[in-house]
C-alpha positions as CSV (number, residue, x, y, z in Angstrom):
1,M,153.5,67.1,72.2
2,L,150.2,68.6,71.2
3,Y,149.5,72.1,72.6
4,S,145.7,73.1,72.7
5,L,145.9,76.9,72.5
6,H,143.1,78.8,73.5
7,V,143.7,82.0,71.4
8,S,140.3,84.3,71.2
9,D,141.6,87.2,73.6
10,F,145.1,86.6,71.9
11,K,145.6,88.6,69.1
12,F,149.5,87.3,68.3
13,A,148.7,83.7,68.6
14,G,148.6,83.3,64.6
15,K,152.3,84.4,64.8
16,L,153.3,82.6,67.9
17,S,151.3,79.5,66.6
18,Q,153.6,79.9,63.2
19,I,157.0,80.4,65.5
20,L,155.7,77.1,67.9
21,Q,155.9,74.7,64.3
22,N,159.5,75.0,64.5
23,Y,159.9,73.4,67.9
24,Q,158.0,70.3,66.1
25,C,154.9,71.2,68.2
26,S,151.5,69.8,66.9
27,I,149.3,73.1,67.8
28,V,145.4,72.9,67.8
29,E,144.0,76.2,68.1
30,H,140.4,77.0,69.8
31,S,138.0,80.0,70.1
32,E,136.4,79.0,73.1
33,V,137.5,77.8,76.4
34,K,135.3,74.9,76.7
35,E,136.8,73.8,72.9
36,T,140.2,74.0,74.7
37,W,139.3,71.6,77.4
38,D,137.0,69.4,75.4
39,A,138.6,68.6,72.3
40,Q,139.2,64.6,72.4
41,G,142.5,63.1,72.5
42,Q,144.5,66.0,72.9
43,K,146.9,66.9,76.5
44,V,146.8,70.4,77.2
45,K,150.3,71.4,77.9
46,A,149.8,75.4,77.9
47,I,147.1,77.9,77.5
48,L,148.4,81.2,75.9
49,S,145.5,84.5,76.6
50,A,145.5,87.8,77.9
51,A,142.4,87.3,80.3
52,F,142.1,83.8,80.6
53,E,141.8,83.4,84.3
54,Q,139.0,85.4,84.3
55,K,137.3,83.4,81.9
56,L,137.1,80.3,84.4
57,G,136.8,82.1,87.4
58,G,140.1,82.9,88.6
59,L,143.7,81.7,88.3
60,K,143.2,79.0,90.9
61,A,140.3,77.1,89.3
62,V,142.7,77.6,86.3
63,V,145.7,75.9,87.7
64,E,143.5,73.3,89.3
65,M,141.7,72.4,85.9
66,V,145.0,72.3,83.9
67,K,146.8,70.2,86.6
68,K,144.1,67.2,85.9
69,R,144.5,67.4,82.4
70,G,148.3,66.6,83.0
71,A,149.8,70.3,81.7
72,K,153.2,71.2,82.8
73,S,152.4,75.1,82.8
74,I,150.1,77.7,81.7
75,V,151.6,80.7,80.1
76,I,149.1,83.9,80.2
77,V,150.3,86.1,78.2
78,D,149.8,89.9,78.7
79,E,149.8,92.0,75.4
80,A,151.5,95.0,74.6
81,A,153.5,95.3,78.3
82,E,155.9,97.9,78.7
83,A,158.9,95.2,78.6
84,F,158.9,91.9,79.1
85,R,158.5,90.2,82.4
86,V,158.0,86.7,83.4
87,E,156.6,85.7,86.4
88,R,156.1,82.2,87.7
89,S,153.9,81.5,90.4
90,M,151.1,78.8,92.1
91,N,154.1,76.3,92.9
92,G,155.3,76.6,89.3
93,A,151.8,76.0,87.8
94,L,151.6,79.4,86.0
95,L,153.8,80.9,84.3
96,R,152.7,84.8,82.7
97,V,155.0,86.5,80.2
98,S,154.7,89.7,79.6
99,M,155.1,90.8,75.9
100,P,156.0,94.2,74.7
101,I,155.3,95.3,71.1
102,V,158.8,96.6,70.1
103,S,159.9,98.7,66.5
104,D,162.7,96.2,66.0
105,D,161.2,93.5,63.8
106,M,163.6,91.1,65.0
107,A,163.9,92.0,68.3
108,Q,160.1,91.1,68.3
109,S,160.9,87.7,66.9
110,F,163.2,87.0,69.8
111,I,160.9,87.6,71.9
112,F,158.2,85.5,70.3
113,A,160.6,82.8,70.2
114,L,161.4,83.5,74.1
115,V,157.4,82.9,74.6
116,A,158.2,79.5,72.6
117,S,160.7,78.3,74.3
118,F,159.1,78.8,77.7
119,I,155.9,76.8,76.6
120,T,157.8,74.0,75.2
121,D,159.9,74.1,78.5
122,G,163.3,72.7,76.7
123,D,161.1,69.5,75.5
124,S,161.8,70.1,71.9
125,T,163.6,70.3,68.6
126,I,164.4,73.5,67.0
127,A,164.5,73.5,63.5
128,A,163.7,76.9,61.5
129,D,165.8,76.7,58.8
130,P,164.7,75.3,55.7
131,V,168.2,73.1,56.1
132,S,167.3,71.7,59.7
133,V,163.4,71.3,59.0
134,D,164.1,68.8,56.3
135,L,167.0,67.0,58.5
136,L,164.1,66.5,61.0
137,K,161.6,65.5,58.4
138,L,164.4,62.9,57.2
139,G,164.7,62.3,60.9
140,D,161.0,61.5,61.6
141,R,161.3,58.9,58.3
142,V,164.2,57.1,60.0
143,A,162.9,56.9,63.6
144,R,159.9,54.2,62.4
145,A,162.2,52.0,60.6
146,Q,164.6,50.6,63.3
147,V,167.8,50.7,61.0
148,N,170.8,52.0,62.2
149,V,171.9,55.4,61.5
150,F,175.4,57.1,61.2
151,V,175.4,60.9,61.7
152,N,177.8,62.9,60.7
153,G,178.9,66.8,61.0
154,P,181.0,69.5,62.5
155,T,181.5,69.5,66.4
156,G,178.8,71.4,68.0
157,S,176.6,71.2,65.2
158,G,173.9,69.0,66.8
159,K,174.4,65.4,66.3
160,E,173.5,63.8,69.6
161,V,170.2,66.5,69.7
162,L,169.2,64.5,66.4
163,A,170.1,61.2,67.7
164,Q,167.5,61.6,70.4
165,Y,164.8,63.1,68.1
166,I,165.2,60.1,66.7
167,H,164.8,58.2,69.5
168,K,161.8,60.4,70.9
169,K,160.0,59.7,67.4
170,S,160.9,55.9,67.6
171,S,158.9,52.7,68.4
172,R,161.5,52.5,71.1
173,A,160.7,55.8,72.7
174,E,159.9,54.4,76.1
175,K,162.6,52.5,76.4
176,P,166.3,53.8,77.5
177,F,168.4,56.2,75.5
178,V,172.2,55.5,76.4
179,A,174.7,57.6,75.1
180,I,179.1,57.3,75.8
181,N,181.0,59.2,74.0
182,C,184.1,57.1,72.5
183,A,186.3,59.9,72.5
184,A,186.0,60.6,76.5
185,I,187.0,57.6,78.2
186,P,190.2,56.0,77.9
187,E,190.8,52.6,75.9
188,N,191.4,50.3,78.6
189,M,188.1,51.4,80.1
190,L,185.9,51.1,77.5
191,E,185.7,48.0,76.1
192,A,184.3,47.0,79.7
193,L,182.1,50.1,79.7
194,L,180.6,49.1,76.2
195,F,179.9,45.4,77.3
196,G,180.6,44.9,81.1
197,H,182.5,42.5,83.2
198,K,182.9,39.8,85.8
199,K,184.4,40.2,89.1
200,G,187.6,39.7,89.1
201,A,187.7,40.3,85.1
202,F,190.8,43.2,85.8
203,T,192.9,44.5,88.0
204,G,190.2,46.7,90.3
205,A,187.0,44.9,89.2
206,S,185.7,43.8,92.5
207,T,182.1,43.3,91.0
208,S,180.4,42.7,88.3
209,S,178.8,45.3,85.7
210,D,176.4,45.5,83.1
211,G,177.6,47.0,79.8
212,I,176.2,49.7,78.3
213,F,174.6,47.4,75.6
214,Q,172.8,45.7,78.0
215,A,172.1,49.4,80.0
216,A,170.2,49.9,76.2
217,D,168.1,46.5,76.0
218,G,165.6,47.6,74.3
219,G,166.2,50.8,73.5
220,T,168.8,52.9,71.9
221,L,172.5,53.1,72.1
222,L,174.1,56.2,70.9
223,L,178.3,55.8,70.2
224,D,179.3,59.2,70.0
225,E,182.2,60.3,68.2
226,V,183.1,56.3,67.5
227,S,185.6,57.1,64.9
228,E,187.7,57.6,68.6
229,M,187.4,54.1,68.8
230,S,190.7,52.0,68.4
231,M,190.7,49.0,65.6
232,P,190.9,46.2,68.0
233,L,187.9,47.4,69.7
234,Q,186.2,48.3,66.4
235,A,186.1,44.4,66.1
236,K,184.8,43.2,68.8
237,L,182.1,46.2,68.6
238,L,181.5,44.5,64.5
239,R,181.2,41.4,66.4
240,V,178.6,42.1,68.7
241,L,176.7,44.4,66.2
242,Q,176.5,41.0,63.8
243,E,176.0,38.7,66.6
244,R,173.0,41.2,68.5
245,S,174.7,39.8,71.7
246,V,177.7,40.6,73.9
247,V,180.5,38.6,76.0
248,P,180.8,40.5,79.1
249,L,185.0,40.8,80.4
250,G,185.9,37.4,81.8
251,A,182.7,35.9,80.7
252,S,181.9,32.8,78.5
253,A,178.2,32.5,77.7
254,P,177.0,35.2,75.2
255,I,173.9,37.5,76.5
256,P,171.6,38.7,74.2
257,V,170.7,42.3,73.5
258,D,168.0,44.0,71.3
259,V,169.8,47.6,70.9
260,R,169.1,50.2,68.0
261,T,172.6,51.7,66.9
262,L,173.2,55.0,66.2
263,A,176.6,56.5,65.8
264,T,178.1,59.7,65.5
265,S,182.0,61.0,64.3
266,N,183.0,64.7,63.3
267,R,185.4,63.0,60.5
268,N,185.7,61.9,57.1
269,I,185.2,58.4,57.5
270,P,185.7,57.1,54.0
271,M,189.0,59.0,54.5
272,E,189.6,57.5,57.6
273,I,189.3,53.9,56.2
274,R,191.4,54.8,53.3
275,R,193.9,55.7,56.1
276,G,193.6,52.4,57.9
277,R,192.0,54.1,61.0
278,F,188.2,52.9,60.9
279,R,187.5,49.5,59.6
280,E,185.1,49.6,56.5
281,D,183.2,46.6,57.4
282,L,182.0,48.4,60.7
283,Y,181.2,51.5,58.6
284,F,178.9,49.8,56.3
285,R,177.5,48.1,59.6
286,L,176.8,51.3,61.2
287,N,175.7,53.7,58.0
288,V,172.6,52.2,56.9
289,F,171.3,55.2,56.7
290,P,173.6,58.2,56.8
291,L,172.5,61.7,58.2
292,A,174.5,65.0,58.5
293,T,174.3,68.0,60.3
294,K,175.2,71.3,59.7
295,A,177.1,73.8,60.7
296,L,175.3,76.7,62.3
297,N,176.8,79.5,59.7
298,E,174.8,77.4,57.4
299,R,171.3,77.7,59.0
300,L,171.1,80.9,60.0
301,Q,167.4,81.0,60.4
302,D,167.9,78.4,63.6
303,I,170.5,80.9,65.5
304,I,167.6,83.5,66.8
305,P,165.3,80.8,68.2
306,I,168.2,78.4,69.6
307,A,169.5,81.9,71.5
308,A,166.1,81.9,72.9
309,E,166.2,78.6,73.9
310,L,169.7,79.3,75.5
311,L,168.5,82.3,77.6
312,V,165.8,80.5,79.2
313,R,167.8,77.5,79.5
314,H,170.7,79.8,81.5
315,Q,168.4,82.5,82.7
316,S,167.1,81.4,86.2
317,D,166.3,85.2,87.5
318,L,162.7,85.7,86.4
319,E,162.1,88.8,87.9
320,N,164.9,90.6,85.9
321,F,164.8,88.4,82.3
322,P,166.2,90.1,79.5
323,T,165.9,89.9,75.6
324,I,168.0,90.6,72.8
325,S,168.2,93.9,70.8
326,G,167.9,93.9,67.5
327,P,171.9,95.2,66.9
328,A,172.9,92.2,69.3
329,L,170.6,89.9,67.3
330,Q,172.1,91.1,64.2
331,R,175.9,90.6,65.5
332,L,174.9,87.0,66.1
333,L,174.0,86.3,62.3
334,E,177.3,88.0,61.3
335,Y,179.1,85.6,63.0
336,S,180.6,82.4,61.7
337,W,180.1,80.8,64.5
338,P,183.4,78.3,64.2
339,G,182.0,76.5,67.7
340,N,178.5,76.2,66.4
341,V,175.9,75.4,68.8
342,R,178.5,75.4,71.7
343,E,179.9,78.4,71.3
344,L,176.9,80.2,71.0
345,E,176.0,78.9,74.0
346,N,178.8,80.5,75.7
347,V,177.9,83.6,74.0
348,I,174.5,83.6,75.3
349,Q,175.9,82.7,78.8
350,R,178.5,85.6,78.8
351,A,175.7,88.0,78.0
352,T,173.5,87.4,80.6
353,V,176.5,88.4,83.2
354,L,177.4,91.6,80.9
355,R,174.5,92.9,80.5
356,N,173.3,96.2,82.7
357,S,169.6,96.1,82.3
358,N,167.1,93.9,80.9
359,I,168.2,94.2,77.8
360,I,171.4,92.4,75.8
361,E,172.8,95.1,73.8
362,F,175.0,94.7,71.2
363,E,178.5,95.7,73.5
364,D,177.5,92.6,75.6
365,I,178.0,90.4,72.7
366,M,181.5,88.7,73.5
367,I,182.5,86.5,70.9
368,D,186.5,84.8,71.2
369,T,188.3,86.1,68.3
370,P,191.8,84.9,68.8
371,S,194.3,86.7,65.7
372,P,196.2,83.6,64.2
373,E,200.0,85.3,65.2
374,Y,198.8,86.3,69.0
375,H,201.2,86.6,71.5
376,L,201.0,84.8,74.9
377,D,200.5,88.3,76.8
378,E,197.4,89.5,74.5
379,P,194.2,88.8,75.6
380,L,192.2,86.2,73.8
381,V,188.6,87.4,73.8
382,S,188.2,90.9,72.3
383,H,184.6,92.7,73.4
384,V,182.8,93.3,70.4
């Protein structure tokens, strides 16, 4: 996504532009309003300005002008406000953000990350840590190819997010992205879901149904946790990948499919192969290009922007929208996050419930810390 920013009266634009790069945004800065609108080939998504509405003859004029150019929202930032505040108006077209200056550098960085999250509106992949930046750069290169990709990494480390990123950056971006969690579906249902079935193919098959491969035709199919698939079904999957066609249950004729396959696992696949739990030939078919996501505690610089993104996602009350204090942020950075981003998401949601003001404090960060030798009558959550 390309962002055309009007920056002449927004002294924090340089800092915010730098942070937006963590959200995989292409940024063009302009010093004049006319340049913002007239830049050729650009689709304006957001305007950052402390006084932009006055320059264009009122707020309504700004909203109409932005709508004509396909923008999703306008962000007008009031500099040096007393407190962080978010207001939405004009049928949701305007998002006015009041951004305070605080003495804690970490808390100030979080406020910038919040503004960036509002601007991108969840339509981004966050990579602030060098480890994540390098991974997405590699993902960019892989996306341009048509090869199958195998993503390995811990649970909750963003394997599906990376798969979606590769799809969005590929030539198949306008085609379907279909994901199926192989670990969450009973084996006796998974085959029919993958390959489809004809009416009467099995008990309960009252109608015919296309499978996931047909649903993803022309696009990308994500086989999430593919290592949980049974060995017999792995053999059938291998044949589909080799023949580039599926035979629905109860059918005799193959149906051609054009699908790019991405697969993920949190297991050590070479070890699974040695133990007889995963087919080596299927692994070679899926693992044309291997990628690996890292645990959250191995990419600490991602924690603050991800926390901001999660807060924007889960906090719907804009009138009392919170920020996070420096000590609370430090607590997030010091924790080991065995549950990775999913655990961080839980903690952020808890904090929005526990807070007593528009600032999430250290004591609002409730983290699961069960003792290895806890008893059933002991609480599993400690409030630290």
